[in-house]
FIPA-557023 format. One line per field, with one value per residue (C-alpha): residue number from 0; residue in one letter; x, y, z. Coordinates in steps of 0.25 Angstrom, whole numbers. Example, Ala and Ser with C-alpha at 12.3 -4.5 7.8 and 13.67 -1.06 7.14 Angstrom:
fimi c(0:1) $
selo c(A:S) $
X c(49:55) $
Y c(-18:-4) $
Z c(31:29) $
//
This chain:
fimi c(0:1:2:3:4:5:6:7:8:9:10:11:12:13:14:15:16:17:18:19:20:21:22:23:24:25:26:27:28:29:30:31:32:33:34:35:36:37:38:39:40:41:42:43:44:45:46:47:48:49:50:51:52:53:54:55:56:57:58:59:60:61:62:63:64:65:66:67:68:69:70:71:72:73:74:75:76:77:78:79:80:81:82:83:84:85:86:87:88:89:90:91:92:93:94:95:96:97:98:99:100:101:102:103:104:105:106:107:108:109:110:111:112:113:114:115:116:117:118:119:120:121:122:123:124:125:126:127:128:129:130:131:132:133:134:135:136:137:138:139:140:141:142:143:144:145:146:147:148:149:150:151:152:153:154:155:156:157:158:159:160:161:162:163:164:165:166:167:168:169:170:171:172:173:174:175:176:177:178:179:180:181:182:183:184:185:186:187:188:189:190:191:192:193:194:195:196:197:198:199:200:201:202:203:204:205:206:207:208:209:210:211:212:213:214:215:216:217:218:219:220:221:222:223:224:225:226:227:228:229:230:231:232:233:234:235:236:237:238:239:240:241:242:243:244:245:246:247:248:249:250:251:252:253:254:255:256:257:258:259:260:261:262:263:264:265:266:267:268:269:270:271:272:273:274:275:276:277:278:279:280:281:282:283:284:285:286:287:288:289:290:291:292:293:294:295:296:297:298:299:300:301:302:303:304:305:306:307:308:309:310:311:312:313:314:315:316:317:318:319:320:321:322:323:324:325:326:327:328:329:330:331:332:333:334:335:336:337:338:339:340:341) $
selo c(M:I:V:R:S:K:A:P:L:R:L:G:L:A:G:G:G:S:D:V:S:P:Y:S:D:M:F:G:G:L:V:L:N:A:T:I:N:L:Y:A:Y:C:T:I:E:E:T:N:D:A:K:I:R:I:C:A:S:D:L:Q:Q:C:E:E:Y:D:S:C:R:E:L:P:V:S:G:Q:L:D:L:H:K:G:V:Y:N:R:V:I:R:E:F:G:L:G:C:Q:S:F:R:M:T:T:Y:S:D:A:P:P:G:S:G:L:G:S:S:S:T:M:V:V:A:I:L:K:A:F:V:E:W:F:N:L:P:M:G:D:Y:E:I:A:R:M:A:Y:E:V:E:R:L:D:L:K:F:S:G:G:K:Q:D:Q:Y:A:A:A:F:G:G:F:N:F:M:E:F:L:P:D:D:H:V:I:V:N:P:L:R:V:K:R:W:I:I:D:E:L:E:T:N:I:L:L:Y:Y:T:G:A:S:R:L:S:A:E:I:I:D:E:Q:R:K:N:T:S:G:G:N:Q:T:A:I:E:A:M:H:H:I:K:Q:S:A:V:E:M:K:E:A:V:L:R:G:D:I:G:R:F:A:D:I:L:G:R:A:W:E:N:K:K:K:M:A:S:P:I:T:N:A:C:I:D:E:A:F:R:V:A:K:E:A:G:A:V:T:G:K:V:S:G:A:G:G:G:G:F:I:I:F:V:V:E:P:T:R:R:L:S:V:V:R:A:L:N:E:L:N:G:R:V:V:D:F:Q:F:S:E:G:G:T:H:G:W:K:I:Y:K) $
X c(629:617:604:593:580:568:554:543:530:517:504:492:485:474:469:475:469:466:480:476:472:462:456:468:467:452:451:465:471:476:484:490:501:513:526:531:544:542:549:552:567:576:590:597:611:619:625:634:629:619:607:595:590:578:574:562:567:554:546:557:557:569:572:585:586:597:600:590:583:569:565:553:540:536:527:539:547:540:541:556:557:547:555:568:562:556:569:577:567:564:579:585:594:601:601:604:611:606:600:587:582:569:560:548:544:530:525:518:503:505:498:510:513:525:525:525:535:544:544:548:559:565:563:571:582:584:583:594:602:602:600:587:581:568:561:550:539:547:550:535:530:539:536:521:523:532:520:508:512:524:520:505:503:490:491:491:502:504:513:525:524:523:536:543:539:538:531:517:511:498:498:489:487:482:479:490:498:501:505:507:514:512:521:515:522:516:521:529:519:508:517:520:505:501:512:506:492:494:496:500:496:500:489:499:491:496:487:488:484:483:470:464:469:463:449:450:454:443:433:438:438:425:418:415:410:411:426:428:421:429:442:437:436:449:456:450:455:469:466:460:471:482:476:474:489:494:486:489:474:475:460:457:468:461:447:452:460:448:438:448:449:434:434:446:438:428:438:440:436:449:454:450:449:447:461:460:447:451:463:454:445:456:463:450:446:460:459:463:455:455:463:466:473:486:486:476:470:468:479:493:494:483:484:477:475:476:476:490:485:478:489:495:481:479:493:490:477:482:494:484:481:490:496:506:507:519:526:529:532:530:542:546:554:551:559:574:587:602:614:625:638:647) $
Y c(300:291:292:282:281:272:273:262:262:259:251:259:250:259:274:278:291:297:303:311:326:331:319:318:333:332:319:314:301:288:278:265:261:252:253:241:236:244:257:270:273:285:287:300:301:314:320:332:335:346:337:331:318:311:297:289:275:268:279:280:295:304:319:327:342:352:352:362:364:362:352:354:346:342:329:319:315:325:317:317:332:336:329:336:349:348:343:354:365:360:359:370:361:365:359:345:335:321:309:303:289:284:272:265:250:255:264:277:275:261:265:263:277:276:291:296:285:290:304:299:291:303:312:302:302:317:316:306:314:327:322:329:330:322:310:301:312:323:314:310:324:330:319:322:337:334:326:333:348:350:341:341:326:321:310:307:307:292:288:297:294:279:280:288:280:265:254:253:266:272:286:298:310:323:337:346:334:329:314:304:291:279:267:254:242:231:217:209:197:207:213:199:196:209:206:192:197:209:207:220:221:231:234:238:252:264:276:291:292:307:305:296:305:318:311:307:321:327:317:321:336:336:329:315:308:294:296:303:292:282:289:289:274:273:281:272:260:264:263:250:245:249:240:229:230:230:218:210:209:205:203:217:223:217:222:236:236:232:242:253:250:250:264:269:266:276:287:290:283:279:271:258:254:241:237:237:231:220:217:217:207:198:198:196:184:178:179:193:198:213:224:239:248:254:269:279:268:267:257:253:242:235:229:215:207:192:180:175:161:168:177:170:168:183:186:176:183:197:194:191:206:217:220:213:208:215:209:218:219:230:239:245:257:270:278:278:283:281:286:280:286:284) $
Z c(476:473:481:481:488:488:493:495:488:496:497:501:510:516:516:503:497:511:510:498:500:502:509:519:522:525:532:534:528:533:524:527:517:516:508:499:493:480:479:472:470:468:464:464:458:460:448:444:431:435:430:436:430:435:430:434:428:430:423:412:414:415:416:416:421:424:438:445:458:452:442:432:436:422:423:423:435:443:456:455:451:462:473:468:467:481:487:481:485:499:503:495:487:474:460:460:450:450:443:449:446:451:449:457:459:455:444:447:449:456:468:477:479:469:465:479:483:472:477:491:485:477:489:498:488:489:504:504:494:501:516:517:531:527:535:530:533:526:514:512:514:504:494:496:494:481:475:480:481:472:461:463:462:467:478:493:504:508:497:501:516:513:504:515:527:521:528:533:537:542:537:542:532:539:534:530:524:538:537:548:545:555:551:555:561:553:558:548:547:544:532:527:528:520:509:508:507:498:483:475:461:451:441:430:429:436:438:441:456:454:446:457:469:462:461:475:480:472:478:492:490:483:494:487:500:494:491:504:512:504:508:523:522:515:526:537:530:533:548:546:537:547:558:548:544:558:562:550:547:532:531:536:528:515:519:522:509:501:507:505:490:489:496:487:474:479:480:465:452:446:458:452:438:429:430:446:446:438:447:459:452:448:461:469:460:463:478:482:494:491:485:484:474:480:479:472:463:448:446:452:463:469:483:484:497:494:503:501:497:485:481:469:463:464:458:447:444:444:436:425:424:419:433:442:456:463:475:487:501:511:514:527:524:518:508:509:502:502:495:487:486:474) $
//
């Protein structure tokens, strides 16, 4: 039997960073995000040779182990092994024999939640394989715990929930890791207008979000009022962005996005850099209205708002840099899996 799964990557539209502890524990967090038609994929093939083989084909990393109940966390393919270890432990399963292959449409450090989305995709494959009693909330929660508690990776909570639920979601992050996901019913013409006005640009440079998030957490726990006030504004922007999206008000959408980016840059020093600043300069000179880096910052993807009649001018200008413009559409569904019987 073969099990396959996929989970969508997301654009962080507003409120990103307010889902990161300790801010979300102290003040509560609000995030608006939307998934797109870029995905993380996982295939699990049952074998009978008492071996566990894991291969991340996009990273060109592979490891092989004798069948066991716990794989060693060694610094390579830890997300994959972390999911396996948690599933086996949580549900009291025995040693397994299988071949796992994964890949993602976006590299780690892209700002689209690629690492957390991969965890959700892998977990969904195991849910499908063993018919585990887990819905969207349970999958997102366990994926978060694998990354943040089991593996001690820095980060927030929004990516796992975006990948599990899919679509446009307004999320509330409360103390004790309590999360409420509010799916938004966005009209089709508004989605079309957003896709026409948004230009997604990959800078060509990935970044380690953990470094930025660790500085952000330090600023919050240390009482840095400039950083905390900036995050208050970022959180409020999620409420304003929700209304702008539901009304299809692109002008307000652009204004909120731009203000959120200015506030985000106050959260930690590595959030912007010369590469990002150059992309903003080139895009605005060619006609872009505003923009914001998706995710923690420091690299990855930039979301630009561009008046549709100026779109090709901005594309041509950005293509002169080292990155590339990436076509996308918003997606509706969250993670899903299926079985193939041979």
